[in-house]
Structures are given as structure tokens and as C-alpha cells.
N, CA, C and O of each residue as an XYZ file, in Angstrom:
604
protein
N       0.851     -1.172      0.000
C       0.000      0.000      0.000
C       0.896      1.234      0.000
O       1.848      1.326      0.775
N       0.581      2.168     -0.868
C       1.405      3.366     -0.988
C       1.074      4.363      0.120
O       0.021      4.302      0.754
N       2.002      5.270      0.324
C       1.837      6.287      1.361
C       0.691      7.230      1.009
O      -0.093      7.603      1.882
N       0.587      7.621     -0.264
C      -0.481      8.550     -0.652
C      -1.858      7.904     -0.473
O      -2.815      8.577     -0.091
N      -1.955      6.612     -0.746
C      -3.229      5.903     -0.535
C      -3.569      5.842      0.951
O      -4.725      6.017      1.336
N      -2.562      5.594      1.780
C      -2.774      5.558      3.227
C      -3.200      6.919      3.759
O      -4.092      7.010      4.603
N      -2.565      7.972      3.267
C      -2.929      9.327      3.686
C      -4.354      9.653      3.232
O      -5.104     10.305      3.958
N      -4.719      9.205      2.046
C      -6.077      9.418      1.549
C      -7.116      8.738      2.426
O      -8.143      9.332      2.754
N      -6.847      7.485      2.809
C      -7.768      6.773      3.697
C      -7.837      7.436      5.067
O      -8.907      7.517      5.670
N      -6.701      7.908      5.553
C      -6.675      8.588      6.841
C      -7.485      9.882      6.790
O      -8.241     10.176      7.716
N      -7.332     10.649      5.720
C      -8.103     11.889      5.569
C      -9.593     11.584      5.441
O     -10.424     12.275      6.030
N      -9.929     10.549      4.671
C     -11.331     10.158      4.519
C     -11.924      9.750      5.864
O     -13.030     10.167      6.209
N     -11.194      8.939      6.621
C     -11.674      8.508      7.934
C     -11.838      9.700      8.871
O     -12.802      9.760      9.635
N     -10.907     10.646      8.816
C     -11.000     11.837      9.662
C     -12.247     12.651      9.322
O     -12.972     13.081     10.218
N     -12.494     12.862      8.037
C     -13.682     13.620      7.617
C     -14.950     12.873      8.015
O     -15.895     13.479      8.519
N     -14.973     11.570      7.794
C     -16.148     10.767      8.118
C     -16.438     10.794      9.617
O     -17.575     11.035     10.022
N     -15.428     10.551     10.435
C     -15.629     10.540     11.885
C     -15.975     11.925     12.409
O     -16.824     12.063     13.290
N     -15.328     12.942     11.878
C     -15.622     14.313     12.322
C     -17.054     14.696     11.987
O     -17.761     15.259     12.823
N     -17.480     14.394     10.771
C     -18.848     14.707     10.373
C     -19.850     13.916     11.203
O     -20.906     14.437     11.561
N     -19.532     12.676     11.509
C     -20.414     11.865     12.340
C     -20.549     12.462     13.737
O     -21.657     12.581     14.260
N     -19.427     12.836     14.337
C     -19.458     13.422     15.679
C     -20.206     14.748     15.671
O     -21.003     15.010     16.573
N     -19.965     15.590     14.670
C     -20.680     16.865     14.571
C     -22.180     16.653     14.384
O     -22.986     17.371     14.977
N     -22.555     15.687     13.577
C     -23.973     15.418     13.337
C     -24.658     14.926     14.602
O     -25.741     15.400     14.943
N     -24.045     13.992     15.294
C     -24.628     13.472     16.532
C     -24.701     14.569     17.585
O     -25.705     14.685     18.287
N     -23.651     15.373     17.704
C     -23.648     16.468     18.671
C     -24.726     17.498     18.341
O     -25.412     17.998     19.232
N     -24.869     17.809     17.063
C     -25.871     18.783     16.634
C     -27.284     18.276     16.915
O     -28.121     19.028     17.416
N     -27.557     17.014     16.601
C     -28.891     16.472     16.863
C     -29.165     16.384     18.363
O     -30.302     16.582     18.793
N     -28.143     16.092     19.162
C     -28.319     16.063     20.612
C     -28.666     17.447     21.146
O     -29.549     17.581     21.993
N     -27.980     18.479     20.657
C     -28.278     19.833     21.138
C     -29.671     20.281     20.700
O     -30.352     20.987     21.443
N     -30.102     19.880     19.508
C     -31.463     20.211     19.070
C     -32.487     19.473     19.930
O     -33.519     20.040     20.287
N     -32.211     18.228     20.260
C     -33.121     17.466     21.120
C     -33.218     18.107     22.505
O     -34.307     18.203     23.071
N     -32.086     18.544     23.049
C     -32.107     19.241     24.341
C     -32.908     20.528     24.262
O     -33.714     20.816     25.147
N     -32.690     21.304     23.209
C     -33.412     22.558     23.026
C     -34.913     22.313     22.895
O     -35.715     23.075     23.436
N     -35.295     21.263     22.184
C     -36.714     20.937     22.038
C     -37.321     20.534     23.376
O     -38.481     20.846     23.648
N     -36.551     19.847     24.213
C     -37.054     19.456     25.526
C     -37.236     20.663     26.433
O     -38.180     20.712     27.221
N     -36.338     21.634     26.327
C     -36.422     22.832     27.175
C     -37.545     23.752     26.716
O     -38.324     24.242     27.534
N     -37.632     23.989     25.412
C     -38.619     24.939     24.890
C     -39.994     24.313     24.682
O     -40.992     25.032     24.628
N     -40.065     23.004     24.567
C     -41.335     22.342     24.308
C     -41.755     22.387     22.851
O     -42.881     22.015     22.522
N     -40.876     22.832     21.982
C     -41.165     22.908     20.555
C     -40.475     21.741     19.847
O     -39.259     21.776     19.660
N     -41.225     20.707     19.449
C     -40.594     19.542     18.818
C     -40.308     19.714     17.329
O     -39.713     18.825     16.720
N     -40.710     20.816     16.735
C     -40.582     20.991     15.284
C     -39.166     20.762     14.759
O     -39.023     20.077     13.746
N     -38.107     21.294     15.384
C     -36.761     21.040     14.829
C     -36.364     19.564     14.808
O     -35.528     19.157     14.001
N     -36.958     18.767     15.689
C     -36.598     17.346     15.708
C     -37.148     16.599     14.499
O     -36.687     15.496     14.202
N     -38.121     17.172     13.794
C     -38.658     16.529     12.596
C     -37.612     16.472     11.486
O     -37.732     15.680     10.552
N     -36.599     17.306     11.592
C     -35.601     17.410     10.533
C     -34.302     16.674     10.866
O     -33.304     16.847     10.167
N     -34.300     15.851     11.929
C     -33.114     15.058     12.270
C     -32.578     14.254     11.093
O     -31.373     14.285     10.842
N     -33.427     13.536     10.363
C     -32.900     12.710      9.267
C     -32.162     13.506      8.202
O     -31.262     12.976      7.551
N     -32.527     14.770      8.013
C     -31.840     15.594      7.009
C     -30.364     15.775      7.339
O     -29.534     15.902      6.438
N     -30.038     15.785      8.618
C     -28.654     16.006      9.025
C     -27.768     14.807      8.709
O     -26.543     14.925      8.714
N     -28.374     13.652      8.435
C     -27.598     12.452      8.141
C     -27.361     12.249      6.647
O     -26.580     11.379      6.261
N     -28.018     13.029      5.811
C     -27.795     12.923      4.366
C     -26.356     13.281      3.990
O     -25.755     12.552      3.201
N     -25.762     14.379      4.519
C     -24.350     14.648      4.188
C     -23.406     13.523      4.611
O     -22.412     13.253      3.938
N     -23.721     12.880      5.714
C     -22.903     11.748      6.147
C     -23.008     10.599      5.140
O     -22.015      9.925      4.864
N     -24.192     10.374      4.597
C     -24.365      9.370      3.551
C     -23.631      9.736      2.275
O     -23.101      8.865      1.586
N     -23.598     11.037      1.955
C     -22.836     11.486      0.786
C     -21.355     11.182      0.961
O     -20.683     10.763      0.018
N     -20.848     11.395      2.176
C     -19.436     11.097      2.446
C     -19.196      9.589      2.378
O     -18.144      9.153      1.910
N     -20.154      8.792      2.837
C     -19.998      7.337      2.749
C     -19.943      6.864      1.297
O     -19.223      5.915      0.987
N     -20.686      7.508      0.411
C     -20.690      7.116     -0.990
C     -19.579      7.732     -1.808
O     -19.406      7.375     -2.973
N     -18.822      8.646     -1.233
C     -17.775      9.345     -1.969
C     -16.714      8.420     -2.564
O     -16.305      8.657     -3.701
N     -16.237      7.372     -1.865
C     -15.235      6.493     -2.489
C     -15.735      5.830     -3.773
O     -14.957      5.619     -4.704
N     -17.025      5.500     -3.830
C     -17.578      4.913     -5.058
C     -17.536      5.933     -6.184
O     -17.186      5.598     -7.316
N     -17.893      7.179     -5.879
C     -17.849      8.234     -6.894
C     -16.419      8.474     -7.360
O     -16.180      8.665     -8.552
N     -15.475      8.467     -6.437
C     -14.070      8.650     -6.787
C     -13.580      7.506     -7.670
O     -12.848      7.735     -8.633
N     -13.977      6.282     -7.348
C     -13.604      5.126     -8.158
C     -14.181      5.258     -9.563
O     -13.500      4.962    -10.545
N     -15.432      5.701     -9.663
C     -16.055      5.874    -10.977
C     -15.454      7.045    -11.742
O     -15.436      7.037    -12.973
N     -14.969      8.040    -11.032
C     -14.344      9.194    -11.674
C     -13.120      8.767    -12.467
O     -12.812      9.354    -13.505
N     -12.426      7.752    -11.987
C     -11.209      7.276    -12.651
C     -11.503      6.389    -13.853
O     -10.593      6.089    -14.627
N     -12.742      5.965    -14.028
C     -13.107      5.138    -15.173
C     -13.283      6.015    -16.406
O     -13.465      7.229    -16.311
N     -13.223      5.371    -17.555
C     -13.464      6.118    -18.790
C     -14.952      6.061    -19.118
O     -15.664      5.153    -18.687
N     -15.398      7.028    -19.873
C     -16.794      7.058    -20.283
C     -17.441      8.386    -19.952
O     -16.803      9.300    -19.429
N     -18.706      8.471    -20.265
C     -19.440      9.711    -20.006
C     -20.334      9.526    -18.782
O     -20.819      8.430    -18.502
N     -20.536     10.621    -18.067
C     -21.331     10.584    -16.852
C     -22.805     10.464    -17.193
O     -23.310     11.137    -18.092
N     -23.474      9.605    -16.469
C     -24.920      9.422    -16.577
C     -25.491      9.348    -15.168
O     -24.793      9.000    -14.216
N     -26.750      9.677    -15.056
C     -27.447      9.557    -13.780
C     -28.362      8.346    -13.873
O     -29.177      8.255    -14.791
N     -28.238      7.423    -12.940
C     -29.034      6.201    -12.931
C     -30.410      6.507    -12.334
O     -30.609      6.424    -11.122
N     -31.342      6.857    -13.199
C     -32.676      7.256    -12.751
C     -33.428      6.099    -12.120
O     -34.220      6.316    -11.203
N     -33.204      4.877    -12.584
C     -33.890      3.727    -11.992
C     -33.516      3.577    -10.525
O     -34.387      3.414     -9.670
N     -32.240      3.631    -10.240
C     -31.773      3.517     -8.862
C     -32.309      4.662     -8.014
O     -32.753      4.444     -6.887
N     -32.273      5.864     -8.542
C     -32.732      7.024     -7.783
C     -34.241      6.981     -7.533
O     -34.693      7.241     -6.418
N     -35.020      6.653     -8.568
C     -36.483      6.670     -8.427
C     -36.976      5.541     -7.532
O     -37.854      5.756     -6.696
N     -36.423      4.335     -7.695
C     -36.956      3.193     -6.972
C     -36.288      2.932     -5.628
O     -36.833      2.186     -4.815
N     -35.138      3.518     -5.373
C     -34.478      3.360     -4.077
C     -34.317      4.715     -3.384
O     -34.658      4.855     -2.210
N     -33.799      5.710     -4.104
C     -33.516      7.007     -3.498
C     -34.751      7.788     -3.087
O     -34.801      8.318     -1.977
N     -35.750      7.871     -3.958
C     -36.960      8.635     -3.625
C     -37.744      8.044     -2.456
O     -38.193      8.806     -1.600
N     -37.934      6.713     -2.376
C     -38.591      6.187     -1.173
C     -37.809      6.484      0.108
O     -38.403      6.742      1.156
N     -36.488      6.447      0.023
C     -35.692      6.793      1.199
C     -35.857      8.267      1.558
O     -35.941      8.612      2.737
N     -35.905      9.134      0.556
C     -36.138     10.554      0.828
C     -37.533     10.785      1.404
O     -37.712     11.677      2.233
N     -38.512     10.007      0.984
C     -39.850     10.099      1.574
C     -39.796      9.757      3.059
O     -40.413     10.435      3.881
N     -39.058      8.706      3.398
C     -38.923      8.328      4.808
C     -38.189      9.416      5.581
O     -38.519      9.685      6.736
N     -37.194     10.043      4.953
C     -36.456     11.129      5.606
C     -37.392     12.289      5.928
O     -37.340     12.845      7.025
N     -38.241     12.650      4.984
C     -39.141     13.788      5.172
C     -40.456     13.415      5.850
O     -41.281     14.294      6.099
N     -40.673     12.140      6.155
C     -41.948     11.702      6.700
C     -42.348     12.422      7.990
O     -43.497     12.855      8.082
N     -41.477     12.578      8.989
C     -41.925     13.277     10.202
C     -42.411     14.703      9.931
O     -43.425     15.127     10.483
N     -41.701     15.430      9.096
C     -42.128     16.796      8.780
C     -43.439     16.780      7.998
O     -44.313     17.612      8.243
N     -43.585     15.848      7.063
C     -44.831     15.748      6.300
C     -45.999     15.335      7.187
O     -47.121     15.806      7.002
N     -45.738     14.463      8.140
C     -46.797     13.960      9.012
C     -47.389     15.075      9.870
O     -48.605     15.153     10.047
N     -46.524     15.933     10.397
C     -47.003     16.969     11.308
C     -47.314     18.296     10.628
O     -48.097     19.084     11.159
N     -46.727     18.563      9.476
C     -46.918     19.880      8.862
C     -47.349     19.827      7.402
O     -47.661     20.864      6.815
N     -47.372     18.654      6.813
C     -47.683     18.562      5.391
C     -49.136     18.221      5.129
O     -49.923     18.069      6.063
N     -49.486     18.101      3.876
C     -50.851     17.711      3.513
C     -51.159     16.286      3.980
O     -50.292     15.413      3.944
N     -52.376     16.063      4.411
C     -52.757     14.773      4.993
C     -52.696     13.625      3.993
O     -52.479     12.481      4.393
N     -52.880     13.897      2.713
C     -52.896     12.807      1.733
C     -51.511     12.203      1.501
O     -51.407     11.142      0.886
N     -50.449     12.851      1.976
C     -49.096     12.332      1.771
C     -48.664     11.318      2.820
O     -47.653     10.638      2.642
N     -49.417     11.208      3.912
C     -48.998     10.327      4.998
C     -50.170      9.502      5.508
O     -51.295      9.997      5.565
N     -49.919      8.236      5.884
C     -50.967      7.472      6.563
C     -51.191      8.058      7.956
O     -50.269      8.627      8.541
N     -52.388      7.926      8.485
C     -52.712      8.607      9.741
C     -52.445      7.785     10.982
O     -52.224      8.360     12.048
N     -52.454      6.470     10.894
C     -52.220      5.679     12.097
C     -51.676      4.313     11.710
O     -51.600      3.956     10.534
N     -51.307      3.572     12.724
C     -50.844      2.213     12.502
C     -49.371      2.039     12.812
O     -48.644      2.999     13.069
N     -48.956      0.791     12.780
C     -47.571      0.454     13.099
C     -46.609      1.016     12.066
O     -45.485      1.393     12.399
N     -47.046      1.073     10.810
C     -46.194      1.617      9.750
C     -45.861      3.079     10.028
O     -44.710      3.495      9.890
N     -46.866      3.855     10.417
C     -46.656      5.270     10.731
C     -45.739      5.425     11.934
O     -44.834      6.259     11.924
N     -45.968      4.624     12.970
C     -45.131      4.695     14.166
C     -43.685      4.363     13.834
O     -42.764      4.999     14.348
N     -43.485      3.377     12.981
C     -42.129      3.008     12.577
C     -41.458      4.141     11.813
O     -40.298      4.462     12.070
N     -42.183      4.748     10.875
C     -41.593      5.824     10.078
C     -41.336      7.085     10.894
O     -40.502      7.906     10.511
N     -42.036      7.251     12.006
C     -41.817      8.424     12.856
C     -40.645      8.241     13.814
O     -40.228      9.200     14.462
N     -40.106      7.028     13.915
C     -38.988      6.817     14.838
C     -37.726      7.507     14.317
O     -37.472      7.548     13.113
N     -36.965      8.033     15.230
C     -35.760      8.785     14.878
C     -34.724      7.874     14.221
O     -34.037      8.279     13.283
N     -34.618      6.650     14.717
C     -33.612      5.733     14.182
C     -33.865      5.402     12.715
O     -32.929      5.365     11.916
N     -35.122      5.161     12.359
C     -35.455      4.861     10.964
C     -35.112      6.054     10.086
O     -34.594      5.889      8.982
N     -35.400      7.252     10.575
C     -35.075      8.458      9.816
C     -33.584      8.649      9.630
O     -33.133      9.043      8.555
N     -32.813      8.368     10.681
C     -31.358      8.526     10.584
C     -30.756      7.544      9.578
O     -29.935      7.922      8.742
N     -31.171      6.288      9.670
C     -30.654      5.283      8.737
C     -31.088      5.617      7.314
O     -30.308      5.465      6.373
N     -32.329      6.072      7.153
C     -32.810      6.456      5.820
C     -32.038      7.646      5.275
O     -31.761      7.708      4.077
N     -31.684      8.596      6.146
C     -30.882      9.738      5.712
C     -29.506      9.311      5.230
O     -29.020      9.789      4.205
N     -28.882      8.405      5.980
C     -27.576      7.872      5.562
C     -27.680      7.179      4.208
O     -26.882      7.430      3.305
N     -28.670      6.310      4.081
C     -28.821      5.564      2.832
C     -29.221      6.470      1.671
O     -28.762      6.269      0.546
N     -30.069      7.463      1.929
C     -30.482      8.380      0.857
C     -29.285      9.152      0.317
O     -29.136      9.301     -0.896
N     -28.429      9.645      1.215
C     -27.233     10.350      0.767
C     -26.300      9.446     -0.007
O     -25.722      9.850     -1.016
N     -26.156      8.223      0.467
C     -25.270      7.269     -0.205
C     -25.812      6.902     -1.588
O     -25.059      6.884     -2.562
N     -27.103      6.612     -1.678
C     -27.679      6.251     -2.975
C     -27.738      7.431     -3.926
O     -27.689      7.252     -5.142
N     -27.843      8.631     -3.385
C     -27.832      9.811     -4.249
C     -26.495      9.932     -4.972
O     -26.461     10.200     -6.173
N     -25.407      9.737     -4.256
C     -24.087      9.877     -4.873
C     -23.739      8.644     -5.713
O     -23.010      8.756     -6.698
N     -24.252      7.475     -5.333
C     -23.987      6.259     -6.099
C     -24.762      6.262     -7.417
O     -24.398      5.543     -8.348
N     -25.817      7.057     -7.505
C     -26.618      7.117     -8.736
C     -25.858      7.722     -9.907
O     -26.280      7.578    -11.054
N     -24.760      8.388     -9.641
C     -23.932      8.921    -10.726
C     -23.012      7.810    -11.215
O     -22.263      7.222    -10.435
N     -23.073      7.530    -12.501
C     -22.296      6.447    -13.101
C     -21.573      6.955    -14.334
O     -21.910      7.997    -14.896
N     -20.582      6.199    -14.733
C     -19.917      6.458    -16.009
C     -20.212      5.285    -16.923
O     -19.998      4.126    -16.568
N     -20.704      5.605    -18.094
C     -20.980      4.578    -19.095
C     -20.019      4.755    -20.242
O     -19.819      5.863    -20.741
N     -19.429      3.662    -20.652
C     -18.499      3.755    -21.770
C     -19.257      3.461    -23.054
O     -20.146      2.611    -23.086
N     -18.906      4.153    -24.077
C     -19.509      3.885    -25.384
C     -18.387      3.739    -26.396
O     -17.437      4.521    -26.422
N     -18.519      2.739    -27.210
C     -17.521      2.498    -28.249
C     -18.122      2.895    -29.584
O     -19.272      2.582    -29.894
N     -17.337      3.569    -30.339
C     -17.844      4.096    -31.608
C     -18.213      2.974    -32.577
O     -19.255      3.045    -33.228
N     -17.384      1.951    -32.680
C     -17.626      0.905    -33.675
C     -17.971     -0.438    -33.047
O     -18.202     -1.413    -33.762
N     -18.009     -0.500    -31.737
C     -18.314     -1.766    -31.089
C     -19.792     -1.890    -30.776
O     -20.583     -0.991    -31.063
N     -20.148     -3.007    -30.190
C     -21.539     -3.238    -29.832
C     -21.838     -2.817    -28.403
O     -23.001     -2.804    -28.000
N     -20.830     -2.478    -27.640
C     -21.035     -2.111    -26.249
C     -21.400     -0.641    -26.150
O     -20.608      0.232    -26.504
N     -22.590     -0.377    -25.672
C     -23.033      1.002    -25.510
C     -23.014      1.443    -24.062
O     -23.116      2.639    -23.788
N     -22.890      0.547    -23.157
C     -22.835      0.923    -21.749
C     -22.528     -0.288    -20.900
O     -22.714     -1.429    -21.321
N     -22.060     -0.024    -19.717
C     -21.797     -1.106    -18.783
C     -22.367     -0.714    -17.438
O     -22.454      0.472    -17.122
N     -22.753     -1.685    -16.650
C     -23.354     -1.439    -15.346
C     -22.372     -1.682    -14.217
O     -22.797     -1.835    -13.072
N     -21.109     -1.723    -14.485
C     -20.142     -2.020    -13.430
C     -19.894     -0.850    -12.546
O     -19.102     -0.942    -11.607
């Protein structure tokens, strides 16, 4: 393993851990503030704070794809069928309490599950990761039969 690769991993780990600690600290201070003031509204946006952490988690995949040849494409299938449902779960608490009623179910175990902070945090991480992973490079050959690859 080369020194520059080791330094790169060390810098990546430092950014990842620092962002994680800042995110957890920030959500803790918002939770404390909500408990003191009695205003739970800021806690509805906890999952949003985990999206940047998911972007950082997906960054090595984007960097690996950056080194490949080909043209950049956005994988709409992955984004629509995986990313958008995750973003719905991320925004679910805010939609449930402040959005139009037709966007959210009103009761049941499904609603209770989607309102839990842990589900929102994990969904935020995954949404950020899938958002950055949706960018792909497809190679096209002028005279060959290969128009794209899914690697």
C-alpha cells in the first residue's frame, strides 16, 4: 500500500468521523433545546442532518467511478426506486405533522415506525449514499456493440 493511498484513507476517515461526531452532537443539542422549549418541530428534521454523512460514505464509489473512462450518466432507476422512497422516509416526520394529509398514513404500526428517529437517521444515511452512487460512467464504443456497462 502506498503512502499517498494511506494518507487518503486517513483523511477520509478523519472527515467521516468528524462529520459523524458533529452530526450526533448537533442532533443532541437540538433534542435538548426541544425538551427545554417544548417545541418539537426542529426534531422533525433530524434525518436531514444524516444525508451529508451518507454522501461522504458514498464518496469512495464516486471517486472510483471518476477514474473510469466514459461519459457521466445519472441512474434514474436507482434514484427513483431506491432514493426517492428513502427521501420520503427522511421527510416523513415533517410531512406527518406539517404537510398535507394525503401524503402520509394517519395511524398504525407503519406510521409509528416511520416516525422513529432511528429509521429516519438510517434512511438519511442511505439516501445520501444512494444519491451519490446514482452517478455512473458509461463507456460507449464508436464501432463496437457495447453502448454501456453497469459495473
